C-alpha positions as MATLAB code, in Angstrom:
seq = 'MGSQRLPGAAPRPNMHWGPAAAEAHPAPEDILIAWLLWLPRDADIAAAAAVEIERIERRGPLPPGPLRLRELLLQLVEGSGLRQ';
ca = [
      -3.610  -48.710  -13.486;
      -0.832  -46.118  -13.306;
      -0.306  -43.122  -15.494;
       1.894  -43.869  -18.499;
       3.502  -41.639  -21.091;
       2.574  -42.629  -24.589;
       4.663  -41.985  -27.716;
       3.602  -38.704  -29.283;
       1.874  -37.529  -26.105;
       2.833  -34.345  -24.312;
       1.554  -32.623  -21.190;
      -0.944  -29.891  -21.922;
      -1.235  -26.708  -19.823;
      -4.406  -28.124  -18.240;
      -2.349  -31.132  -17.027;
      -4.073  -33.542  -19.413;
      -2.063  -35.659  -21.799;
      -2.718  -35.414  -25.484;
      -0.968  -35.570  -28.818;
       2.015  -33.280  -29.143;
       1.718  -30.443  -31.614;
       3.495  -31.135  -34.892;
       5.650  -28.028  -34.463;
       6.704  -28.954  -30.909;
      10.246  -30.304  -31.151;
      12.421  -31.056  -28.137;
      15.638  -29.101  -27.813;
      18.770  -30.925  -29.029;
      20.201  -30.651  -25.506;
      17.120  -32.405  -24.095;
      17.466  -35.162  -26.677;
      21.142  -35.582  -25.776;
      20.377  -35.873  -22.063;
      17.651  -38.452  -22.712;
      20.017  -40.378  -24.989;
      22.782  -40.350  -22.349;
      20.372  -41.609  -19.700;
      19.200  -44.358  -22.062;
      22.733  -45.725  -22.583;
      23.771  -48.736  -20.507;
      25.939  -47.866  -17.508;
      29.050  -49.469  -19.039;
      28.583  -48.051  -22.550;
      31.445  -46.488  -24.462;
      29.866  -43.052  -24.852;
      32.248  -41.893  -27.596;
      31.624  -45.018  -29.686;
      27.862  -44.800  -29.181;
      27.923  -41.102  -30.139;
      29.852  -41.956  -33.318;
      27.125  -44.447  -34.285;
      24.440  -41.803  -33.731;
      26.379  -39.254  -35.806;
      26.478  -41.734  -38.691;
      22.708  -42.233  -38.404;
      22.095  -38.487  -38.421;
      24.378  -37.929  -41.420;
      22.570  -40.572  -43.494;
      19.434  -38.414  -43.421;
      20.835  -35.840  -45.827;
      20.367  -32.094  -45.433;
      19.524  -31.332  -41.833;
      17.582  -28.526  -40.193;
      19.217  -26.582  -37.321;
      17.982  -28.861  -34.478;
      19.525  -32.102  -35.769;
      22.652  -30.186  -36.790;
      23.027  -28.975  -33.204;
      22.494  -32.514  -31.884;
      25.172  -33.771  -34.275;
      27.518  -31.051  -33.012;
      26.915  -32.085  -29.382;
      27.499  -35.756  -30.186;
      30.688  -34.869  -32.052;
      31.975  -33.126  -28.923;
      31.464  -36.404  -27.049;
      33.375  -38.333  -29.719;
      36.249  -35.844  -29.639;
      36.350  -35.932  -25.840;
      36.409  -32.146  -25.731;
      33.523  -31.860  -23.279;
      30.188  -30.277  -24.040;
      30.191  -26.588  -24.969;
      27.283  -24.244  -25.490;
];
């Protein structure tokens, strides 16, 4: 049986997998890259980003991480390229 990543699991410094710490949040840029890789090859990236922006906005007041992710997705919708 091969090694599998489980939801909520994260690598520990001792190379064992265990539950991720509650305060450990991935960077918005990492989330964006994972999301882009998840999209089908022929996806309309701008349209898919617009859908994700709507989902984020429905959640109400947002902390800085989701706000940054929304900003990155908005850059994809506008076609302006990703900026730091």
